[in-house]
N, C-alpha and C positions, 0 to 999 in steps of 0.2 A: 558402492556409492556412500559417501559420508552422510551422517545423520542430517546435517544442515541442508545438504543438497536435496535430500529426499523431502524434507519438510517444505522447502521453497518450491520444489517441483509440484508437490501435492497442492500447495496453496495456489500456485499459478493455474493448475488444472481446474480446481474448484471455482476459482474466480472467473476464469474464461468461460466455463460451462454455464455458470449461473447468469452472467451478464449477457452472453449470447442468447440464452433461452429467454431473457427479458427483452430481447430485440435492441439492445444498446448498440450504438454505432461502433463498428469495428475499431476505429481509431481510439475511441474512449476505452474499449475493452483492452486494447493493447497498452494504453497508459496505465490503467488500473492494475493490470497484470504485472507490469514492471514495478509499480509502487508496492504492491502486495509482496512481491518477491524480495524487494529491498527490506521491508519491515519484518518479514518473516526471517530472513537471514540475520538481521540484527537481533531479533528475539532469541534465536538459537545461539548466536555468538556471545551476546552480552546479557541476556535475560536468564530467567530460571523457569523450569517446568512447573506446572503445565502451561502449554501454549494454546491459544484459541484465536481463530479468525472469525470476525463478525462482519457481515456485509448487510447493509440496510439501505433500502430505497425509501427516502423520505421526501415526498412530494416530487420535486424535479431534481433531487440531489441524491448522489450515491455517497453513503457514509461508510467508511471501512475502518476497522480497528483491529490491531493485533495485540492481544492481551498476554502477558507473561507474569510469572510470579516474582519477578525481580523488583528492586526498588531504585536502581540506578537510573538517573535521568539521562535521556538520550541527548547527545551534543552534536550539533551540526558543525562540521569543520571543513577546512580546505585541505585536501590531500595532494601530496606532490605526485608527479607523473610516475614515480617509481613505486609508490605505495599500492598495495593490492586492495586495501580497504579504505573507507573514509568518505566515499562519495554518495552513499545511499540516501541519507537525509537531505542532501542538497538536491538530488534527483526528485525526491518526493516533494520538496518545497517548490521546485520549479514547475513540475507537472501539475501540481494542485493549485498553482497560483498563490501559494502561501497559506492555503487553507489546510493546515496540519498542525499537530501538536501532540501533547501527551497529558495524561491524567493519572493520578494515583488513587488507590482505594476504589477501584472499579470492580464491581461484581462480575464474575464470569457468567455468561449466558447459560451455560450448561450446568453450572454448579453455583447457585446463588449464595451458598454459604462460604464461598471462596473468593478472595479479593486479590487483585494484582494491579499492575501498571498497564495502561492502554496507550499505545502510540497510534495515532489516527490521521486520516486525511479525508477530505470531502471534495467531490467534483460535481459540477452541474451535469445532469443527464441530458439537458437540452443544448449543451455546448455544441456549436456548429463545427464540423470538420473544416479545415482550411480548403479553399477552392483549389482544384488541381491547377498546376502551372501549365500555361499554354505557350506555344512558341508564337512569335510574331508580336505585332502591336496590339495593345488592348484598346477598347473603345472608351 
């Protein structure tokens, strides 16, 4: 297994476990896991070590950031159907409702003497899951 695949798999597992333990709605867990996977993959492909995943529950909001040692700004772009990469930030933007971005000179949580770039997203924890579709006429 490639290094980036292991990092993304570990980040997905950690995110899913933490959010499930907090009782977060399964659909929100699924969205957060997908977004974390995209940001982790980008950090491995385009960032520099070390990498850090930070999950914080702030009031009714989940705030997630992936910190890496790089300085290159992430760029959201439109990928063609043939391209293997290039959709991750668009997915994060869509699923977070545009509540995403990046910051430079961010202190690592585990090493306060080390700074990097954080790419982040936030989603409301009280977001309602869509109602299941029903067959027939609605009232």
